[in-house]
mmCIF file of the N, C-alpha and C atoms, coordinates in Angstrom:
data_MODEL
# 
_entry.id   MODEL 
# 
loop_
_atom_site.group_PDB 
_atom_site.id 
_atom_site.type_symbol 
_atom_site.label_atom_id 
_atom_site.label_alt_id 
_atom_site.label_comp_id 
_atom_site.label_asym_id 
_atom_site.label_entity_id 
_atom_site.label_seq_id 
_atom_site.pdbx_PDB_ins_code 
_atom_site.Cartn_x 
_atom_site.Cartn_y 
_atom_site.Cartn_z 
_atom_site.occupancy 
_atom_site.B_iso_or_equiv 
_atom_site.pdbx_formal_charge 
_atom_site.auth_seq_id 
_atom_site.auth_comp_id 
_atom_site.auth_asym_id 
_atom_site.auth_atom_id 
_atom_site.pdbx_PDB_model_num 
ATOM 1   N N  . UNK A 1 1  ? -7.199  -54.673 -25.936 1.00 0.00 ? 1  UNK A N  1 
ATOM 2   C CA . UNK A 1 1  ? -7.647  -55.687 -25.783 1.00 0.00 ? 1  UNK A CA 1 
ATOM 3   C C  . UNK A 1 1  ? -7.911  -56.061 -24.200 1.00 0.00 ? 1  UNK A C  1 
ATOM 4   N N  . UNK A 1 2  ? -8.984  -57.032 -24.160 1.00 0.00 ? 2  UNK A N  1 
ATOM 5   C CA . UNK A 1 2  ? -9.378  -57.164 -22.932 1.00 0.00 ? 2  UNK A CA 1 
ATOM 6   C C  . UNK A 1 2  ? -7.918  -58.267 -22.225 1.00 0.00 ? 2  UNK A C  1 
ATOM 7   N N  . UNK A 1 3  ? -8.440  -58.526 -20.985 1.00 0.00 ? 3  UNK A N  1 
ATOM 8   C CA . UNK A 1 3  ? -7.387  -59.345 -20.055 1.00 0.00 ? 3  UNK A CA 1 
ATOM 9   C C  . UNK A 1 3  ? -7.596  -60.866 -20.672 1.00 0.00 ? 3  UNK A C  1 
ATOM 10  N N  . UNK A 1 4  ? -8.465  -61.157 -20.891 1.00 0.00 ? 4  UNK A N  1 
ATOM 11  C CA . UNK A 1 4  ? -8.580  -62.555 -21.245 1.00 0.00 ? 4  UNK A CA 1 
ATOM 12  C C  . UNK A 1 4  ? -7.986  -62.766 -23.045 1.00 0.00 ? 4  UNK A C  1 
ATOM 13  N N  . UNK A 1 5  ? -7.710  -61.786 -23.578 1.00 0.00 ? 5  UNK A N  1 
ATOM 14  C CA . UNK A 1 5  ? -7.473  -61.681 -24.783 1.00 0.00 ? 5  UNK A CA 1 
ATOM 15  C C  . UNK A 1 5  ? -5.797  -61.786 -24.744 1.00 0.00 ? 5  UNK A C  1 
ATOM 16  N N  . UNK A 1 6  ? -5.340  -60.689 -23.988 1.00 0.00 ? 6  UNK A N  1 
ATOM 17  C CA . UNK A 1 6  ? -4.056  -60.537 -23.605 1.00 0.00 ? 6  UNK A CA 1 
ATOM 18  C C  . UNK A 1 6  ? -3.338  -61.993 -23.088 1.00 0.00 ? 6  UNK A C  1 
ATOM 19  N N  . UNK A 1 7  ? -3.845  -62.342 -22.426 1.00 0.00 ? 7  UNK A N  1 
ATOM 20  C CA . UNK A 1 7  ? -3.327  -64.005 -21.918 1.00 0.00 ? 7  UNK A CA 1 
ATOM 21  C C  . UNK A 1 7  ? -3.380  -64.899 -22.828 1.00 0.00 ? 7  UNK A C  1 
ATOM 22  N N  . UNK A 1 8  ? -4.691  -64.831 -23.605 1.00 0.00 ? 8  UNK A N  1 
ATOM 23  C CA . UNK A 1 8  ? -4.494  -66.132 -24.468 1.00 0.00 ? 8  UNK A CA 1 
ATOM 24  C C  . UNK A 1 8  ? -3.352  -65.739 -25.880 1.00 0.00 ? 8  UNK A C  1 
ATOM 25  N N  . UNK A 1 9  ? -3.281  -64.508 -26.388 1.00 0.00 ? 9  UNK A N  1 
ATOM 26  C CA . UNK A 1 9  ? -2.366  -64.196 -27.450 1.00 0.00 ? 9  UNK A CA 1 
ATOM 27  C C  . UNK A 1 9  ? -0.946  -64.393 -26.448 1.00 0.00 ? 9  UNK A C  1 
ATOM 28  N N  . UNK A 1 10 ? -0.700  -63.614 -25.395 1.00 0.00 ? 10 UNK A N  1 
ATOM 29  C CA . UNK A 1 10 ? 0.525   -63.756 -24.689 1.00 0.00 ? 10 UNK A CA 1 
ATOM 30  C C  . UNK A 1 10 ? 0.796   -65.518 -24.811 1.00 0.00 ? 10 UNK A C  1 
ATOM 31  N N  . UNK A 1 11 ? 0.137   -66.169 -24.269 1.00 0.00 ? 11 UNK A N  1 
ATOM 32  C CA . UNK A 1 11 ? 0.316   -67.752 -24.424 1.00 0.00 ? 11 UNK A CA 1 
ATOM 33  C C  . UNK A 1 11 ? 0.725   -68.446 -25.874 1.00 0.00 ? 11 UNK A C  1 
ATOM 34  N N  . UNK A 1 12 ? 0.140   -67.780 -26.713 1.00 0.00 ? 12 UNK A N  1 
ATOM 35  C CA . UNK A 1 12 ? 0.573   -68.276 -27.818 1.00 0.00 ? 12 UNK A CA 1 
ATOM 36  C C  . UNK A 1 12 ? 1.580   -67.915 -28.566 1.00 0.00 ? 12 UNK A C  1 
ATOM 37  N N  . UNK A 1 13 ? 1.890   -66.618 -28.358 1.00 0.00 ? 13 UNK A N  1 
ATOM 38  C CA . UNK A 1 13 ? 3.359   -66.221 -28.674 1.00 0.00 ? 13 UNK A CA 1 
ATOM 39  C C  . UNK A 1 13 ? 4.241   -66.827 -28.008 1.00 0.00 ? 13 UNK A C  1 
ATOM 40  N N  . UNK A 1 14 ? 4.060   -66.947 -26.711 1.00 0.00 ? 14 UNK A N  1 
ATOM 41  C CA . UNK A 1 14 ? 5.165   -67.819 -25.998 1.00 0.00 ? 14 UNK A CA 1 
ATOM 42  C C  . UNK A 1 14 ? 5.467   -68.838 -26.566 1.00 0.00 ? 14 UNK A C  1 
ATOM 43  N N  . UNK A 1 15 ? 4.427   -69.924 -26.954 1.00 0.00 ? 15 UNK A N  1 
ATOM 44  C CA . UNK A 1 15 ? 4.476   -71.367 -27.582 1.00 0.00 ? 15 UNK A CA 1 
ATOM 45  C C  . UNK A 1 15 ? 5.162   -71.086 -28.879 1.00 0.00 ? 15 UNK A C  1 
ATOM 46  N N  . UNK A 1 16 ? 4.907   -70.241 -29.944 1.00 0.00 ? 16 UNK A N  1 
ATOM 47  C CA . UNK A 1 16 ? 5.220   -70.094 -31.149 1.00 0.00 ? 16 UNK A CA 1 
ATOM 48  C C  . UNK A 1 16 ? 6.938   -69.466 -30.989 1.00 0.00 ? 16 UNK A C  1 
ATOM 49  N N  . UNK A 1 17 ? 7.042   -68.779 -29.703 1.00 0.00 ? 17 UNK A N  1 
ATOM 50  C CA . UNK A 1 17 ? 8.408   -68.634 -29.994 1.00 0.00 ? 17 UNK A CA 1 
ATOM 51  C C  . UNK A 1 17 ? 9.342   -69.604 -29.424 1.00 0.00 ? 17 UNK A C  1 
ATOM 52  N N  . UNK A 1 18 ? 8.898   -70.741 -28.291 1.00 0.00 ? 18 UNK A N  1 
ATOM 53  C CA . UNK A 1 18 ? 9.535   -71.630 -27.794 1.00 0.00 ? 18 UNK A CA 1 
ATOM 54  C C  . UNK A 1 18 ? 9.784   -72.672 -28.998 1.00 0.00 ? 18 UNK A C  1 
ATOM 55  N N  . UNK A 1 19 ? 8.701   -72.735 -30.041 1.00 0.00 ? 19 UNK A N  1 
ATOM 56  C CA . UNK A 1 19 ? 8.795   -73.594 -31.147 1.00 0.00 ? 19 UNK A CA 1 
ATOM 57  C C  . UNK A 1 19 ? 9.838   -73.437 -31.723 1.00 0.00 ? 19 UNK A C  1 
ATOM 58  N N  . UNK A 1 20 ? 9.843   -71.909 -32.567 1.00 0.00 ? 20 UNK A N  1 
ATOM 59  C CA . UNK A 1 20 ? 10.682  -71.438 -33.405 1.00 0.00 ? 20 UNK A CA 1 
ATOM 60  C C  . UNK A 1 20 ? 11.908  -71.312 -33.015 1.00 0.00 ? 20 UNK A C  1 
ATOM 61  N N  . UNK A 1 21 ? 12.326  -70.962 -31.721 1.00 0.00 ? 21 UNK A N  1 
ATOM 62  C CA . UNK A 1 21 ? 13.527  -70.676 -30.856 1.00 0.00 ? 21 UNK A CA 1 
ATOM 63  C C  . UNK A 1 21 ? 13.606  -69.090 -31.045 1.00 0.00 ? 21 UNK A C  1 
ATOM 64  N N  . UNK A 1 22 ? 12.635  -68.332 -31.019 1.00 0.00 ? 22 UNK A N  1 
ATOM 65  C CA . UNK A 1 22 ? 12.750  -66.908 -31.121 1.00 0.00 ? 22 UNK A CA 1 
ATOM 66  C C  . UNK A 1 22 ? 12.620  -66.535 -29.849 1.00 0.00 ? 22 UNK A C  1 
ATOM 67  N N  . UNK A 1 23 ? 13.566  -66.336 -29.148 1.00 0.00 ? 23 UNK A N  1 
ATOM 68  C CA . UNK A 1 23 ? 13.546  -65.735 -27.550 1.00 0.00 ? 23 UNK A CA 1 
ATOM 69  C C  . UNK A 1 23 ? 12.622  -64.288 -27.612 1.00 0.00 ? 23 UNK A C  1 
ATOM 70  N N  . UNK A 1 24 ? 12.907  -63.380 -28.409 1.00 0.00 ? 24 UNK A N  1 
ATOM 71  C CA . UNK A 1 24 ? 12.273  -62.299 -28.375 1.00 0.00 ? 24 UNK A CA 1 
ATOM 72  C C  . UNK A 1 24 ? 10.680  -62.234 -28.597 1.00 0.00 ? 24 UNK A C  1 
ATOM 73  N N  . UNK A 1 25 ? 10.158  -63.025 -29.213 1.00 0.00 ? 25 UNK A N  1 
ATOM 74  C CA . UNK A 1 25 ? 8.829   -63.266 -29.474 1.00 0.00 ? 25 UNK A CA 1 
ATOM 75  C C  . UNK A 1 25 ? 8.427   -64.153 -28.002 1.00 0.00 ? 25 UNK A C  1 
ATOM 76  N N  . UNK A 1 26 ? 8.965   -64.884 -27.263 1.00 0.00 ? 26 UNK A N  1 
ATOM 77  C CA . UNK A 1 26 ? 8.390   -65.538 -26.256 1.00 0.00 ? 26 UNK A CA 1 
ATOM 78  C C  . UNK A 1 26 ? 8.587   -64.542 -25.164 1.00 0.00 ? 26 UNK A C  1 
ATOM 79  N N  . UNK A 1 27 ? 9.542   -63.812 -25.024 1.00 0.00 ? 27 UNK A N  1 
ATOM 80  C CA . UNK A 1 27 ? 9.541   -62.854 -24.055 1.00 0.00 ? 27 UNK A CA 1 
ATOM 81  C C  . UNK A 1 27 ? 8.468   -61.611 -24.200 1.00 0.00 ? 27 UNK A C  1 
ATOM 82  N N  . UNK A 1 28 ? 8.054   -61.248 -25.551 1.00 0.00 ? 28 UNK A N  1 
ATOM 83  C CA . UNK A 1 28 ? 7.091   -60.701 -25.737 1.00 0.00 ? 28 UNK A CA 1 
ATOM 84  C C  . UNK A 1 28 ? 5.520   -61.364 -25.359 1.00 0.00 ? 28 UNK A C  1 
ATOM 85  N N  . UNK A 1 29 ? 5.694   -62.339 -25.428 1.00 0.00 ? 29 UNK A N  1 
ATOM 86  C CA . UNK A 1 29 ? 3.974   -63.272 -25.140 1.00 0.00 ? 29 UNK A CA 1 
ATOM 87  C C  . UNK A 1 29 ? 4.420   -63.267 -23.571 1.00 0.00 ? 29 UNK A C  1 
ATOM 88  N N  . UNK A 1 30 ? 5.607   -63.585 -22.919 1.00 0.00 ? 30 UNK A N  1 
ATOM 89  C CA . UNK A 1 30 ? 5.379   -63.293 -21.329 1.00 0.00 ? 30 UNK A CA 1 
ATOM 90  C C  . UNK A 1 30 ? 4.810   -62.087 -20.680 1.00 0.00 ? 30 UNK A C  1 
ATOM 91  N N  . UNK A 1 31 ? 5.608   -61.003 -21.530 1.00 0.00 ? 31 UNK A N  1 
ATOM 92  C CA . UNK A 1 31 ? 5.102   -59.624 -21.023 1.00 0.00 ? 31 UNK A CA 1 
ATOM 93  C C  . UNK A 1 31 ? 3.528   -59.547 -21.361 1.00 0.00 ? 31 UNK A C  1 
ATOM 94  N N  . UNK A 1 32 ? 2.982   -59.886 -22.541 1.00 0.00 ? 32 UNK A N  1 
ATOM 95  C CA . UNK A 1 32 ? 1.304   -59.881 -22.921 1.00 0.00 ? 32 UNK A CA 1 
ATOM 96  C C  . UNK A 1 32 ? 0.685   -60.458 -22.025 1.00 0.00 ? 32 UNK A C  1 
ATOM 97  N N  . UNK A 1 33 ? 1.131   -61.721 -21.390 1.00 0.00 ? 33 UNK A N  1 
ATOM 98  C CA . UNK A 1 33 ? 0.486   -62.775 -20.533 1.00 0.00 ? 33 UNK A CA 1 
ATOM 99  C C  . UNK A 1 33 ? 0.195   -61.727 -19.222 1.00 0.00 ? 33 UNK A C  1 
ATOM 100 N N  . UNK A 1 34 ? 1.470   -61.409 -18.785 1.00 0.00 ? 34 UNK A N  1 
ATOM 101 C CA . UNK A 1 34 ? 1.447   -60.477 -17.642 1.00 0.00 ? 34 UNK A CA 1 
ATOM 102 C C  . UNK A 1 34 ? 0.768   -59.585 -17.446 1.00 0.00 ? 34 UNK A C  1 
ATOM 103 N N  . UNK A 1 35 ? 0.803   -58.722 -18.825 1.00 0.00 ? 35 UNK A N  1 
ATOM 104 C CA . UNK A 1 35 ? -0.265  -57.453 -18.613 1.00 0.00 ? 35 UNK A CA 1 
ATOM 105 C C  . UNK A 1 35 ? -1.921  -58.178 -18.974 1.00 0.00 ? 35 UNK A C  1 
ATOM 106 N N  . UNK A 1 36 ? -2.114  -59.157 -19.144 1.00 0.00 ? 36 UNK A N  1 
ATOM 107 C CA . UNK A 1 36 ? -3.571  -59.938 -19.162 1.00 0.00 ? 36 UNK A CA 1 
ATOM 108 C C  . UNK A 1 36 ? -3.883  -59.840 -17.585 1.00 0.00 ? 36 UNK A C  1 
ATOM 109 N N  . UNK A 1 37 ? -2.974  -60.654 -16.975 1.00 0.00 ? 37 UNK A N  1 
ATOM 110 C CA . UNK A 1 37 ? -3.218  -60.822 -15.809 1.00 0.00 ? 37 UNK A CA 1 
ATOM 111 C C  . UNK A 1 37 ? -3.270  -59.592 -14.862 1.00 0.00 ? 37 UNK A C  1 
ATOM 112 N N  . UNK A 1 38 ? -2.661  -58.575 -15.021 1.00 0.00 ? 38 UNK A N  1 
ATOM 113 C CA . UNK A 1 38 ? -2.384  -57.338 -14.341 1.00 0.00 ? 38 UNK A CA 1 
ATOM 114 C C  . UNK A 1 38 ? -3.923  -56.480 -14.745 1.00 0.00 ? 38 UNK A C  1 
ATOM 115 N N  . UNK A 1 39 ? -4.489  -56.749 -16.047 1.00 0.00 ? 39 UNK A N  1 
ATOM 116 C CA . UNK A 1 39 ? -5.678  -56.500 -16.211 1.00 0.00 ? 39 UNK A CA 1 
ATOM 117 C C  . UNK A 1 39 ? -6.792  -56.852 -15.529 1.00 0.00 ? 39 UNK A C  1 
ATOM 118 N N  . UNK A 1 40 ? -6.921  -58.544 -15.478 1.00 0.00 ? 40 UNK A N  1 
ATOM 119 C CA . UNK A 1 40 ? -7.866  -59.042 -14.442 1.00 0.00 ? 40 UNK A CA 1 
ATOM 120 C C  . UNK A 1 40 ? -7.879  -58.662 -13.084 1.00 0.00 ? 40 UNK A C  1 
ATOM 121 N N  . UNK A 1 41 ? -6.626  -58.505 -12.275 1.00 0.00 ? 41 UNK A N  1 
ATOM 122 C CA . UNK A 1 41 ? -6.576  -57.899 -11.211 1.00 0.00 ? 41 UNK A CA 1 
ATOM 123 C C  . UNK A 1 41 ? -7.237  -56.574 -10.912 1.00 0.00 ? 41 UNK A C  1 
ATOM 124 N N  . UNK A 1 42 ? -6.918  -55.969 -11.916 1.00 0.00 ? 42 UNK A N  1 
ATOM 125 C CA . UNK A 1 42 ? -7.477  -54.340 -11.659 1.00 0.00 ? 42 UNK A CA 1 
ATOM 126 C C  . UNK A 1 42 ? -8.905  -54.339 -11.984 1.00 0.00 ? 42 UNK A C  1 
ATOM 127 N N  . UNK A 1 43 ? -9.647  -55.109 -12.976 1.00 0.00 ? 43 UNK A N  1 
ATOM 128 C CA . UNK A 1 43 ? -10.710 -55.218 -13.001 1.00 0.00 ? 43 UNK A CA 1 
ATOM 129 C C  . UNK A 1 43 ? -11.586 -55.794 -11.873 1.00 0.00 ? 43 UNK A C  1 
ATOM 130 N N  . UNK A 1 44 ? -10.799 -56.592 -11.197 1.00 0.00 ? 44 UNK A N  1 
ATOM 131 C CA . UNK A 1 44 ? -11.617 -57.330 -9.948  1.00 0.00 ? 44 UNK A CA 1 
ATOM 132 C C  . UNK A 1 44 ? -11.489 -56.408 -9.052  1.00 0.00 ? 44 UNK A C  1 
ATOM 133 N N  . UNK A 1 45 ? -10.441 -55.465 -8.698  1.00 0.00 ? 45 UNK A N  1 
ATOM 134 C CA . UNK A 1 45 ? -10.169 -54.669 -7.605  1.00 0.00 ? 45 UNK A CA 1 
ATOM 135 C C  . UNK A 1 45 ? -11.475 -53.801 -7.989  1.00 0.00 ? 45 UNK A C  1 
ATOM 136 N N  . UNK A 1 46 ? -11.344 -53.015 -8.950  1.00 0.00 ? 46 UNK A N  1 
ATOM 137 C CA . UNK A 1 46 ? -12.782 -51.993 -9.322  1.00 0.00 ? 46 UNK A CA 1 
ATOM 138 C C  . UNK A 1 46 ? -13.948 -52.530 -9.052  1.00 0.00 ? 46 UNK A C  1 
ATOM 139 N N  . UNK A 1 47 ? -14.331 -54.024 -9.509  1.00 0.00 ? 47 UNK A N  1 
ATOM 140 C CA . UNK A 1 47 ? -15.658 -54.352 -9.103  1.00 0.00 ? 47 UNK A CA 1 
ATOM 141 C C  . UNK A 1 47 ? -15.694 -54.605 -7.570  1.00 0.00 ? 47 UNK A C  1 
ATOM 142 N N  . UNK A 1 48 ? -14.578 -54.933 -7.207  1.00 0.00 ? 48 UNK A N  1 
ATOM 143 C CA . UNK A 1 48 ? -15.214 -55.124 -5.423  1.00 0.00 ? 48 UNK A CA 1 
ATOM 144 C C  . UNK A 1 48 ? -15.297 -53.833 -4.990  1.00 0.00 ? 48 UNK A C  1 
ATOM 145 N N  . UNK A 1 49 ? -14.477 -52.661 -5.268  1.00 0.00 ? 49 UNK A N  1 
ATOM 146 C CA . UNK A 1 49 ? -14.509 -51.698 -4.585  1.00 0.00 ? 49 UNK A CA 1 
ATOM 147 C C  . UNK A 1 49 ? -16.064 -50.996 -4.969  1.00 0.00 ? 49 UNK A C  1 
ATOM 148 N N  . UNK A 1 50 ? -16.469 -51.068 -6.328  1.00 0.00 ? 50 UNK A N  1 
ATOM 149 C CA . UNK A 1 50 ? -18.081 -50.717 -6.733  1.00 0.00 ? 50 UNK A CA 1 
ATOM 150 C C  . UNK A 1 50 ? -18.976 -51.371 -5.643  1.00 0.00 ? 50 UNK A C  1 
ATOM 151 N N  . UNK A 1 51 ? -18.789 -52.409 -5.992  1.00 0.00 ? 51 UNK A N  1 
ATOM 152 C CA . UNK A 1 51 ? -19.959 -52.998 -4.674  1.00 0.00 ? 51 UNK A CA 1 
ATOM 153 C C  . UNK A 1 51 ? -19.960 -52.881 -3.442  1.00 0.00 ? 51 UNK A C  1 
ATOM 154 N N  . UNK A 1 52 ? -18.524 -52.563 -2.821  1.00 0.00 ? 52 UNK A N  1 
ATOM 155 C CA . UNK A 1 52 ? -18.545 -52.196 -1.567  1.00 0.00 ? 52 UNK A CA 1 
ATOM 156 C C  . UNK A 1 52 ? -19.256 -50.655 -1.522  1.00 0.00 ? 52 UNK A C  1 
ATOM 157 N N  . UNK A 1 53 ? -18.932 -49.713 -2.307  1.00 0.00 ? 53 UNK A N  1 
ATOM 158 C CA . UNK A 1 53 ? -19.554 -48.401 -2.760  1.00 0.00 ? 53 UNK A CA 1 
ATOM 159 C C  . UNK A 1 53 ? -21.055 -48.628 -2.474  1.00 0.00 ? 53 UNK A C  1 
ATOM 160 N N  . UNK A 1 54 ? -21.562 -49.436 -3.247  1.00 0.00 ? 54 UNK A N  1 
ATOM 161 C CA . UNK A 1 54 ? -23.124 -49.719 -3.670  1.00 0.00 ? 54 UNK A CA 1 
ATOM 162 C C  . UNK A 1 54 ? -23.484 -49.956 -2.190  1.00 0.00 ? 54 UNK A C  1 
ATOM 163 N N  . UNK A 1 55 ? -22.938 -50.909 -1.182  1.00 0.00 ? 55 UNK A N  1 
ATOM 164 C CA . UNK A 1 55 ? -23.381 -51.628 -0.094  1.00 0.00 ? 55 UNK A CA 1 
ATOM 165 C C  . UNK A 1 55 ? -23.240 -49.940 0.885   1.00 0.00 ? 55 UNK A C  1 
ATOM 166 N N  . UNK A 1 56 ? -22.332 -49.593 0.903   1.00 0.00 ? 56 UNK A N  1 
ATOM 167 C CA . UNK A 1 56 ? -22.153 -48.327 1.908   1.00 0.00 ? 56 UNK A CA 1 
ATOM 168 C C  . UNK A 1 56 ? -23.517 -47.548 1.412   1.00 0.00 ? 56 UNK A C  1 
ATOM 169 N N  . UNK A 1 57 ? -23.767 -47.316 0.300   1.00 0.00 ? 57 UNK A N  1 
ATOM 170 C CA . UNK A 1 57 ? -24.807 -46.392 -0.191  1.00 0.00 ? 57 UNK A CA 1 
ATOM 171 C C  . UNK A 1 57 ? -26.124 -46.769 0.538   1.00 0.00 ? 57 UNK A C  1 
ATOM 172 N N  . UNK A 1 58 ? -26.615 -48.011 0.214   1.00 0.00 ? 58 UNK A N  1 
ATOM 173 C CA . UNK A 1 58 ? -27.466 -48.658 0.610   1.00 0.00 ? 58 UNK A CA 1 
ATOM 174 C C  . UNK A 1 58 ? -27.801 -48.485 2.277   1.00 0.00 ? 58 UNK A C  1 
ATOM 175 N N  . UNK A 1 59 ? -26.596 -48.911 2.789   1.00 0.00 ? 59 UNK A N  1 
ATOM 176 C CA . UNK A 1 59 ? -26.802 -48.740 4.266   1.00 0.00 ? 59 UNK A CA 1 
ATOM 177 C C  . UNK A 1 59 ? -27.144 -47.377 4.728   1.00 0.00 ? 59 UNK A C  1 
ATOM 178 N N  . UNK A 1 60 ? -26.230 -46.576 3.764   1.00 0.00 ? 60 UNK A N  1 
ATOM 179 C CA . UNK A 1 60 ? -26.644 -44.752 4.336   1.00 0.00 ? 60 UNK A CA 1 
ATOM 180 C C  . UNK A 1 60 ? -28.279 -44.593 3.906   1.00 0.00 ? 60 UNK A C  1 
ATOM 181 N N  . UNK A 1 61 ? -28.483 -45.058 3.031   1.00 0.00 ? 61 UNK A N  1 
ATOM 182 C CA . UNK A 1 61 ? -30.107 -44.861 2.621   1.00 0.00 ? 61 UNK A CA 1 
ATOM 183 C C  . UNK A 1 61 ? -30.826 -45.042 3.798   1.00 0.00 ? 61 UNK A C  1 
ATOM 184 N N  . UNK A 1 62 ? -30.733 -46.510 4.161   1.00 0.00 ? 62 UNK A N  1 
ATOM 185 C CA . UNK A 1 62 ? -31.419 -47.200 5.435   1.00 0.00 ? 62 UNK A CA 1 
ATOM 186 C C  . UNK A 1 62 ? -31.344 -46.567 6.524   1.00 0.00 ? 62 UNK A C  1 
ATOM 187 N N  . UNK A 1 63 ? -30.157 -45.496 6.673   1.00 0.00 ? 63 UNK A N  1 
ATOM 188 C CA . UNK A 1 63 ? -29.752 -45.243 8.182   1.00 0.00 ? 63 UNK A CA 1 
ATOM 189 C C  . UNK A 1 63 ? -29.418 -46.038 8.657   1.00 0.00 ? 63 UNK A C  1 
ATOM 190 N N  . UNK A 1 64 ? -28.507 -46.922 8.483   1.00 0.00 ? 64 UNK A N  1 
ATOM 191 C CA . UNK A 1 64 ? -27.576 -47.922 9.389   1.00 0.00 ? 64 UNK A CA 1 
ATOM 192 C C  . UNK A 1 64 ? -26.469 -47.516 9.621   1.00 0.00 ? 64 UNK A C  1 
ATOM 193 N N  . UNK A 1 65 ? -25.629 -46.525 9.432   1.00 0.00 ? 65 UNK A N  1 
ATOM 194 C CA . UNK A 1 65 ? -24.115 -46.069 9.430   1.00 0.00 ? 65 UNK A CA 1 
ATOM 195 C C  . UNK A 1 65 ? -24.403 -45.886 11.178  1.00 0.00 ? 65 UNK A C  1 
ATOM 196 N N  . UNK A 1 66 ? -23.291 -46.000 11.610  1.00 0.00 ? 66 UNK A N  1 
ATOM 197 C CA . UNK A 1 66 ? -22.503 -45.822 12.904  1.00 0.00 ? 66 UNK A CA 1 
ATOM 198 C C  . UNK A 1 66 ? -22.310 -44.333 13.244  1.00 0.00 ? 66 UNK A C  1 
ATOM 199 N N  . UNK A 1 67 ? -22.251 -43.482 14.052  1.00 0.00 ? 67 UNK A N  1 
ATOM 200 C CA . UNK A 1 67 ? -22.026 -42.291 14.349  1.00 0.00 ? 67 UNK A CA 1 
ATOM 201 C C  . UNK A 1 67 ? -20.944 -41.570 13.420  1.00 0.00 ? 67 UNK A C  1 
ATOM 202 N N  . UNK A 1 68 ? -19.701 -42.525 13.391  1.00 0.00 ? 68 UNK A N  1 
ATOM 203 C CA . UNK A 1 68 ? -18.396 -42.310 12.849  1.00 0.00 ? 68 UNK A CA 1 
ATOM 204 C C  . UNK A 1 68 ? -18.529 -42.018 11.424  1.00 0.00 ? 68 UNK A C  1 
ATOM 205 N N  . UNK A 1 69 ? -19.983 -42.884 10.594  1.00 0.00 ? 69 UNK A N  1 
ATOM 206 C CA . UNK A 1 69 ? -19.818 -42.885 9.564   1.00 0.00 ? 69 UNK A CA 1 
ATOM 207 C C  . UNK A 1 69 ? -20.993 -42.260 8.621   1.00 0.00 ? 69 UNK A C  1 
ATOM 208 N N  . UNK A 1 70 ? -22.069 -41.623 9.867   1.00 0.00 ? 70 UNK A N  1 
ATOM 209 C CA . UNK A 1 70 ? -23.102 -41.007 9.329   1.00 0.00 ? 70 UNK A CA 1 
ATOM 210 C C  . UNK A 1 70 ? -22.715 -39.696 8.781   1.00 0.00 ? 70 UNK A C  1 
ATOM 211 N N  . UNK A 1 71 ? -23.548 -39.345 7.747   1.00 0.00 ? 71 UNK A N  1 
ATOM 212 C CA . UNK A 1 71 ? -23.479 -38.349 6.957   1.00 0.00 ? 71 UNK A CA 1 
ATOM 213 C C  . UNK A 1 71 ? -24.470 -37.120 7.664   1.00 0.00 ? 71 UNK A C  1 
ATOM 214 N N  . UNK A 1 72 ? -24.299 -35.968 8.018   1.00 0.00 ? 72 UNK A N  1 
ATOM 215 C CA . UNK A 1 72 ? -24.825 -34.874 8.634   1.00 0.00 ? 72 UNK A CA 1 
ATOM 216 C C  . UNK A 1 72 ? -24.467 -34.741 9.804   1.00 0.00 ? 72 UNK A C  1 
ATOM 217 N N  . UNK A 1 73 ? -25.243 -33.509 10.757  1.00 0.00 ? 73 UNK A N  1 
ATOM 218 C CA . UNK A 1 73 ? -24.820 -33.084 12.008  1.00 0.00 ? 73 UNK A CA 1 
ATOM 219 C C  . UNK A 1 73 ? -24.378 -34.003 12.977  1.00 0.00 ? 73 UNK A C  1 
ATOM 220 N N  . UNK A 1 74 ? -23.467 -33.751 13.765  1.00 0.00 ? 74 UNK A N  1 
ATOM 221 C CA . UNK A 1 74 ? -22.666 -34.287 14.640  1.00 0.00 ? 74 UNK A CA 1 
ATOM 222 C C  . UNK A 1 74 ? -23.528 -34.293 15.966  1.00 0.00 ? 74 UNK A C  1 
ATOM 223 N N  . UNK A 1 75 ? -23.137 -35.111 17.035  1.00 0.00 ? 75 UNK A N  1 
ATOM 224 C CA . UNK A 1 75 ? -23.535 -34.911 18.633  1.00 0.00 ? 75 UNK A CA 1 
ATOM 225 C C  . UNK A 1 75 ? -22.844 -33.683 19.037  1.00 0.00 ? 75 UNK A C  1 
ATOM 226 N N  . UNK A 1 76 ? -23.394 -32.862 19.797  1.00 0.00 ? 76 UNK A N  1 
ATOM 227 C CA . UNK A 1 76 ? -22.182 -32.030 20.485  1.00 0.00 ? 76 UNK A CA 1 
ATOM 228 C C  . UNK A 1 76 ? -21.343 -32.654 21.422  1.00 0.00 ? 76 UNK A C  1 
ATOM 229 N N  . UNK A 1 77 ? -20.005 -32.339 21.502  1.00 0.00 ? 77 UNK A N  1 
ATOM 230 C CA . UNK A 1 77 ? -19.047 -32.901 22.474  1.00 0.00 ? 77 UNK A CA 1 
ATOM 231 C C  . UNK A 1 77 ? -19.208 -32.169 23.857  1.00 0.00 ? 77 UNK A C  1 
ATOM 232 N N  . UNK A 1 78 ? -19.141 -33.272 24.905  1.00 0.00 ? 78 UNK A N  1 
ATOM 233 C CA . UNK A 1 78 ? -19.296 -32.689 26.005  1.00 0.00 ? 78 UNK A CA 1 
ATOM 234 C C  . UNK A 1 78 ? -18.075 -31.641 26.339  1.00 0.00 ? 78 UNK A C  1 
ATOM 235 N N  . UNK A 1 79 ? -18.771 -30.912 27.237  1.00 0.00 ? 79 UNK A N  1 
ATOM 236 C CA . UNK A 1 79 ? -17.849 -29.607 27.985  1.00 0.00 ? 79 UNK A CA 1 
ATOM 237 C C  . UNK A 1 79 ? -17.361 -28.507 26.572  1.00 0.00 ? 79 UNK A C  1 
ATOM 238 N N  . UNK A 1 80 ? -17.847 -28.441 25.690  1.00 0.00 ? 80 UNK A N  1 
ATOM 239 C CA . UNK A 1 80 ? -17.879 -27.481 25.073  1.00 0.00 ? 80 UNK A CA 1 
ATOM 240 C C  . UNK A 1 80 ? -19.215 -26.520 24.554  1.00 0.00 ? 80 UNK A C  1 
# 
């Protein structure tokens, strides 16, 4: 299931557990909602990481990386 689905089903289980007095169902709903929240955070982090990598790739393709980030031969160190 997706993040949104887990959160919605989790909230529904919590509400049903509260109405019926079923503590186990209410706890299960809380866990499922938390799982959905965690999935959403992971998806967001993955998306941000992919965007950052694309930006770096674009900069590398345009040759705009600094010496410390440039791919290829380094400048010789003085005194060697």
